[in-house]
N, C-alpha and C positions, 0 to 999 in steps of 0.2 A: 503494499499499500504506500503510495506516495501523496505527498502533500507540502506544497511549497517546495522547497529545496531538500526536505527530509522525507526519509522513508523509515517505514516501520515494518516490521516482520511478525506476526501474530504467533502465538504458541498455541493457539486453539482456545484460548481463555477468551472470556468477553473483555471487550475494550471499551474503557469509558472515554469519552472525549468532553473536554472543557474548551468552550469557547471564549478565547481570553477578552476578545472586544467586550463582551458583556461584564467582565470582571472590571474593566478600566472604566467602564461607563456607570459602575455601581447598579447594574440591572441583574445582579445574581444573588440568590439566596445566601444568607449568611454561613452555611455549612454545607456545600455541594458535595463532600466527599473526596476522595482521593482519585484523580483522573489518571489513567493510562497514557493519555496523549493531552498535550494542550496544544490549541491552533487558533488562529484567527476565522473569523465568518468566511473570507476570501480564500482561506486554505482548505476550508471545510468544503467549500462550495466547489474547489477545483480538485477535490479527492478523487485519486485514481485507483483501482485495483488492478494488479498486474499480476496473473497466474504465472508461475513458472513455464519457461519455454517448453515446448511441446508437450504438455499436459493438459489432458481433455477431460480430465475429472471433474465432475459436477461439483458446485459448490453453493452452500446456501447462506443468505445473509438476512438477518433480522435487525431489524432497527426501531428503537423507540426511543422518545423525547419526552422529557421530563421538564413541564412548564408550570409557573405558578403565576396567576395573575391576582392584581391586589387594586381594588378601586380606592382613589385617593378621595374620597368623599367626606366632607366635614359635614357634620349634623349640628 
């Protein structure tokens, strides 16, 4: 897997991605857990999965996103 000028090789375990733009903009929950990879939004959008050369094995990708919305309504 390649993002920006960086590559990452999975060991088969879950990968947790932290989008760093949201940290610097103060848009992240206070304790997001420990990420496997930290990348910018642009790097995430340009993420590429490159299988090994001459390998036709099927792969499965499962993705989920955790998002919290908070209304800033003053009563």
